[in-house]
C-alpha positions in Angstrom: 28.3 57.7 -42.2 27.3 59.8 -39.3 29.8 61.2 -36.9 33.3 61.3 -37.1 33.5 58.8 -34.2 31.1 56.2 -36.3 33.5 57.0 -39.4 36.6 56.0 -37.4 34.9 52.9 -36.0 33.7 51.9 -39.7 37.4 52.3 -41.0 38.6 50.2 -37.9 36.3 47.4 -38.9 37.2 47.4 -42.6 41.0 47.4 -41.9 40.4 44.5 -39.2 38.5 42.6 -42.2 41.3 43.2 -44.3 43.8 42.0 -42.1 42.0 38.8 -41.5 41.6 38.4 -45.1 45.3 38.8 -45.9 46.5 36.6 -43.1 44.0 33.9 -44.1 45.1 34.2 -47.6 48.7 33.6 -46.4 47.6 30.6 -44.5 46.0 29.0 -47.4 48.9 30.0 -49.8 51.2 28.3 -47.2 49.3 25.3 -46.9 49.4 24.8 -50.7 53.0 25.1 -51.1 53.1 28.6 -52.5 55.4 30.2 -49.8 58.9 28.5 -50.2 60.4 30.2 -47.4 60.7 27.9 -44.1 58.8 29.1 -41.0 60.1 28.4 -37.4 56.4 27.9 -35.9 57.5 26.6 -32.5 60.4 26.0 -30.2 63.4 24.8 -32.2 61.7 24.9 -35.5 59.8 22.4 -37.8 60.5 19.1 -36.0 61.9 20.7 -33.0 65.2 19.7 -34.1 66.9 23.4 -34.3 67.8 22.4 -38.0 66.7 24.5 -40.7 66.5 23.5 -44.2 67.3 26.8 -45.6 70.0 27.3 -48.1 71.6 30.4 -49.8 72.7 31.9 -46.6 75.8 34.0 -46.0 78.9 32.1 -45.4 80.4 34.7 -43.2 79.9 37.9 -41.5 81.4 41.2 -41.3 83.0 42.3 -38.2 79.5 44.1 -37.1 77.6 41.2 -37.8 75.0 40.6 -40.8 72.8 43.5 -41.5 70.3 44.5 -38.9 67.1 45.0 -40.9 64.8 46.0 -37.8 64.5 46.1 -34.0 60.9 45.6 -32.7 60.2 46.8 -29.2 57.5 45.6 -26.8 58.5 41.8 -26.5 58.9 42.2 -22.6 61.1 40.7 -20.4 61.8 36.8 -20.6 63.6 34.1 -22.6 60.9 32.5 -24.8 62.3 32.4 -28.4 60.5 34.0 -31.4 58.1 31.9 -33.2 57.7 32.8 -36.9 54.9 31.8 -39.2 53.2 33.5 -42.2 55.1 36.7 -42.0 54.4 37.2 -38.5 56.4 36.7 -35.2 55.1 35.5 -31.8 56.7 35.5 -28.5 55.8 35.9 -24.7 57.1 38.2 -22.2 56.1 40.7 -19.1 56.7 44.3 -18.3 56.2 45.1 -22.1 57.5 48.7 -23.1 54.2 48.9 -25.2 52.0 48.0 -22.3 50.8 50.4 -19.0 51.5 47.5 -16.6 53.7 44.9 -15.6 51.6 41.9 -16.5 52.5 39.1 -19.2 51.5 39.3 -22.7 51.5 37.0 -25.6 52.7 39.4 -28.4 52.7 39.6 -32.3 55.0 41.6 -34.7 54.9 42.2 -38.4 58.0 40.1 -39.8 58.7 42.8 -42.5 58.7 45.9 -40.2 59.0 44.6 -36.6 55.9 46.6 -35.5 53.8 45.3 -33.0 50.5 43.8 -34.4 48.8 43.0 -31.3 49.3 42.0 -27.7 47.0 39.5 -25.5 47.3 39.5 -21.8 48.0 36.0 -20.3 48.2 36.8 -16.7 50.6 38.3 -14.0 54.6 38.2 -14.3 56.6 35.6 -13.1 58.9 37.2 -10.3 60.0 34.1 -8.3 63.8 33.8 -7.7 66.4 36.1 -8.4 66.3 38.7 -11.2 67.9 36.5 -14.0 65.3 33.6 -13.2 62.1 36.0 -13.6 60.2 36.4 -16.7 58.4 34.3 -19.3 59.9 31.3 -20.9 57.6 29.4 -23.2 58.0 29.8 -27.0 54.6 29.9 -28.6 53.3 27.4 -31.2 51.4 28.5 -34.1 48.9 26.3 -36.0 47.2 28.0 -38.8 45.0 30.9 -37.4 45.6 29.5 -33.6 48.4 30.2 -31.4 49.2 28.2 -28.1 51.5 29.3 -25.2 52.2 28.3 -21.6 52.6 30.7 -18.9 55.3 30.0 -16.0 52.2 29.6 -13.8 51.0 26.6 -15.9 48.0 28.5 -17.7 47.6 27.1 -21.2 46.2 29.9 -23.6 44.8 29.4 -27.0 44.7 32.8 -28.9 43.8 34.0 -32.4 46.8 34.4 -34.4 44.9 36.8 -36.3 44.1 39.5 -33.6 45.1 38.1 -30.3 41.7 37.5 -29.3 41.4 34.8 -26.3 39.9 31.6 -27.5 40.3 29.3 -24.4 42.5 28.5 -21.6 43.4 25.9 -19.3 45.1 25.6 -15.6 47.6 22.6 -15.6 47.7 23.0 -11.9 44.2 23.7 -11.2 42.6 21.3 -13.9 45.2 18.5 -14.1 47.0 18.5 -10.7 50.2 19.7 -12.4 53.4 19.8 -10.5 56.9 21.0 -11.5 60.1 19.2 -10.5 61.8 22.6 -9.8 60.4 26.0 -8.6 61.3 27.8 -11.8 58.0 27.8 -13.7 56.6 26.0 -16.6 58.6 26.7 -19.8 57.4 24.0 -22.3 56.3 24.7 -25.9 52.9 23.1 -26.5 53.0 20.6 -29.2 50.2 20.8 -31.7 49.6 17.4 -33.6 46.6 17.1 -35.7 43.3 18.0 -33.7 45.1 18.0 -30.4 47.4 20.2 -28.3 49.9 18.0 -26.0 51.4 19.6 -22.8 52.9 18.1 -19.6 51.4 19.1 -16.4 53.6 16.6 -14.6 51.3 15.6 -11.7 50.2 12.2 -10.5 47.0 12.7 -12.0 48.2 13.7 -15.6 51.8 13.6 -16.4 50.8 14.2 -20.1 47.6 15.5 -21.6 46.4 15.5 -24.9 43.5 18.5 -25.6 41.2 19.1 -28.3 42.9 22.2 -30.0 39.6 23.6 -31.0 38.0 23.8 -27.4 40.6 22.4 -24.8 38.4 19.3 -24.0 40.3 16.5 -22.6 41.2 13.6 -25.2 43.3 11.6 -22.9 45.6 11.9 -19.8 48.6 9.9 -19.0 50.3 9.1 -15.8 53.8 8.2 -15.1 53.6 6.6 -11.4 56.2 8.0 -9.2 57.5 10.8 -11.4 59.0 13.7 -9.8 57.2 16.5 -11.9 57.4 18.2 -15.3 60.8 19.7 -16.5 61.1 22.5 -19.1 61.4 20.2 -22.2 58.8 19.9 -25.0 57.3 17.0 -26.4 58.6 15.7 -29.8 57.0 13.1 -32.2 58.4 9.5 -33.0 57.3 6.6 -35.3 58.2 3.2 -34.3 56.6 -0.2 -35.6 53.8 1.7 -37.1 52.9 3.5 -33.7 53.2 7.3 -33.4 55.0 8.2 -29.8 54.9 11.3 -28.1 58.6 11.5 -26.5 59.3 13.9 -23.6 61.7 14.5 -20.6 60.1 15.0 -17.3 61.9 16.1 -14.3 62.7 12.3 -13.7 63.9 11.3 -17.2 62.7 10.3 -20.6 59.4 8.5 -21.6 57.5 7.5 -24.4 53.5 7.9 -24.6 51.1 6.3 -27.4 49.8 9.2 -29.3 46.5 7.8 -29.9 45.6 6.5 -26.5 47.9 8.0 -23.9 49.3 4.7 -22.7 52.7 5.1 -21.2 54.8 2.8 -23.4 58.3 3.1 -21.8 60.2 5.3 -19.3 63.9 5.7 -18.4 64.5 7.2 -15.2 67.9 9.1 -14.0 69.5 7.4 -11.3 69.7 10.7 -9.7 67.4 13.4 -11.3 69.1 16.6 -12.1 68.0 19.8 -10.4 66.2 20.7 -13.5 65.4 18.8 -16.9 65.5 21.2 -19.6 66.6 20.3 -23.3 64.2 19.0 -25.8 64.8 15.2 -26.7 66.1 14.3 -30.1 64.7 11.7 -32.0 65.9 9.9 -35.2 63.9 7.0 -36.5 63.6 4.6 -33.3 66.5 6.6 -31.3 65.9 8.7 -28.5 68.9 11.3 -27.3 67.8 12.6 -23.7 70.2 15.0 -22.3 69.9 17.3 -19.1 72.6 19.4 -17.2 73.7 19.8 -13.6 75.7 16.7 -13.7 73.4 14.4 -15.2 74.5 14.1 -19.1 73.2 12.5 -22.0 71.8 8.9 -22.9 70.8 7.2 -26.2 68.0 4.9 -26.1 66.5 2.6 -28.9 62.8 2.0 -29.1 62.0 -1.6 -29.6 58.6 -2.9 -30.8 57.3 -5.7 -28.7 54.2 -8.0 -28.3 50.6 -6.7 -28.5 51.7 -3.0 -29.4 54.0 -2.6 -26.6 57.5 -0.6 -27.1 60.5 -1.5 -25.2 63.9 0.6 -24.9 67.4 -0.7 -25.0 70.3 1.4 -23.7 72.7 2.3 -26.0 74.7 4.2 -23.6 73.6 5.6 -20.4 73.4 9.2 -19.1 76.9 10.4 -19.4 78.1 13.5 -17.6 80.6 14.7 -20.3 77.6 15.2 -22.7 75.8 17.7 -20.3 73.8 20.5 -21.5 71.9 22.9 -19.3 69.4 24.8 -21.7 71.3 25.9 -24.6 69.8 22.6 -26.4 71.8 20.3 -28.9 71.6 19.8 -32.6 72.2 16.6 -34.5 73.7 17.0 -37.7 74.3 13.8 -39.9 76.1 11.4 -37.2 77.4 14.0 -35.0 75.8 16.2 -31.9 76.8 19.8 -31.4 76.2 21.6 -28.2 77.7 24.0 -25.5 78.5 21.7 -22.6 76.5 22.5 -19.3 76.0 26.3 -19.2 79.6 26.8 -20.3 81.0 28.6 -23.5 82.8 25.3 -24.3 81.5 23.9 -27.4 81.7 20.2 -28.0 81.1 17.6 -31.2 80.4 14.3 -30.0 79.7 10.9 -32.0 76.0 10.3 -31.8 75.9 6.7 -31.7 78.8 6.2 -29.2 78.6 9.5 -27.1 82.5 9.8 -27.8 83.7 13.5 -27.7 85.5 14.3 -31.0 86.6 17.8 -29.9 85.9 20.3 -27.4 86.7 24.0 -27.7 86.0 27.6 -26.0 83.9 30.0 -28.2 84.2 33.5 -28.5 81.4 34.3 -26.0 81.1 33.6 -22.5 78.3 31.6 -20.4 75.7 29.3 -21.6 75.4 28.7 -25.3 72.4 27.9 -27.4 72.7 26.6 -31.0 70.9 26.1 -34.1 72.1 24.8 -37.8 71.6 25.7 -41.3 73.1 25.7 -44.5 76.2 23.8 -43.3 76.7 26.1 -40.3 76.3 26.3 -36.6 74.6 29.6 -35.1 76.0 30.2 -31.7 74.4 32.4 -29.1 76.2 32.9 -25.9 74.9 34.0 -22.7 76.7 37.6 -22.9 75.0 38.7 -26.4 77.8 37.2 -28.4 76.6 35.5 -31.7 78.9 33.3 -33.7 78.8 31.6 -37.1 81.0 28.4 -36.8 81.4 25.5 -39.2 79.6 22.4 -38.5 82.7 20.2 -38.7 83.3 16.8 -36.8 87.1 17.1 -37.6 87.5 20.5 -35.8 85.9 23.8 -34.5 86.2 26.9 -36.3 84.0 30.2 -35.5 84.2 31.9 -38.8 82.1 35.3 -37.6 81.4 37.0 -34.5 79.3 40.0 -33.5 77.6 41.3 -30.3 73.8 42.2 -30.3 72.8 45.5 -29.0 72.2 46.1 -25.3 73.1 42.7 -24.1 75.4 41.2 -21.6 73.7 42.6 -18.6 73.9 40.1 -15.6 70.1 40.4 -14.6 68.9 39.5 -18.3 71.3 37.2 -20.0 71.1 36.2 -23.7 69.3 33.0 -23.2 66.6 32.9 -25.7 67.5 30.6 -28.7 68.4 31.9 -32.1 65.7 31.5 -35.0 66.2 31.2 -38.7 63.5 31.8 -40.9 63.0 33.1 -44.5 66.8 34.2 -44.8 66.7 36.0 -41.5 68.1 35.4 -38.2 65.8 36.5 -35.1 67.0 37.1 -31.8 65.2 38.2 -28.7 67.2 40.4 -26.4 64.8 41.4 -23.5 62.2 43.7 -24.8 63.5 43.7 -28.2 63.3 41.4 -31.2 66.3 42.0 -33.6 66.1 41.0 -37.1 69.2 40.4 -39.2 69.4 39.5 -43.2 71.4 36.7 -43.4 70.8 35.8 -47.1 73.6 35.9 -49.8 
């Protein structure tokens, strides 16, 4: 074996090979259906609905909240949600407590212990605007042994999910002439669909692009003439008339793109584009729910197949201000929408097909409210760090249990990262820390 240094190097290589083997085995087992627990591998989870299929969760919490299993340090500054896949957690942040610089890193944590497994530098910190606007905000997307993330500067990064090694990268501004509607940086979570990764540069050359996920090569580009630039929303998939459609909100409103060719099939512009278009659209069959804050509101569109493969949109109801949501997101449960109104702690329930408000009530926390759903309950996270479990009941609003996360409530770093539910656990991002709570019965 030679010198002690060589022995240490040899042991390190063996451990790396072991980790690669175990990680690869977990991916294979998951693909074969041997791992029953649901992952949350991208922004808003499977299907990007913020709705989990998990059951057997706690129906209430104690006054201190569910059991805190661990706190993982080193996530850095930012608002990216955790993404959970095959026993690992990924997020994006800058000014990490585990780094010796202020740069931005894609990070990976062990889901059982919260220990940081690796970190991959993605570029400089985003320091634009006032304190609470700074930091990273794109949630990573995991696909097998690869992870994709978009920095606020518009750099699309593909890294190894095993060890964080950089595989390839693209610059949405330099490579595609990308442009944002607002000055708050890119926030989109990349969509991985088959052999491609889809993102929204937002410029006149390429409103949306599809790239080869293996090497970043361009498959197609889509132009939306006259668009005002990219928003913060993430692409979702719709199927209409045998055609796969990528649905997205840009800064100017909703649009649908042919997944096979990149052809712009339809668009629905806001009469007056909001300051920022942030929430991800909701699709159900041929329906598209598009919503934004800043006085814009929500609209429901129906995609209708036309002649020669065309798709038209019929407006069921246009943007209504009473349905406005800034950045906490909306969940569709059955025939009802649940959301925090604009950036307030006012929770609303609306009829999906009509937009009629069924009830609106103030929650226990304050500020903007993000929402997820699982096992018949709403998981609400307020800007001041209060977390609530509430019934998803179109008849009335009832908060069952509440608690406040440690080290939350600061004005410079509000609790804006959305809650994540995976494998019977609730994951919360609170600045540099990831918190893991046991919510199984």
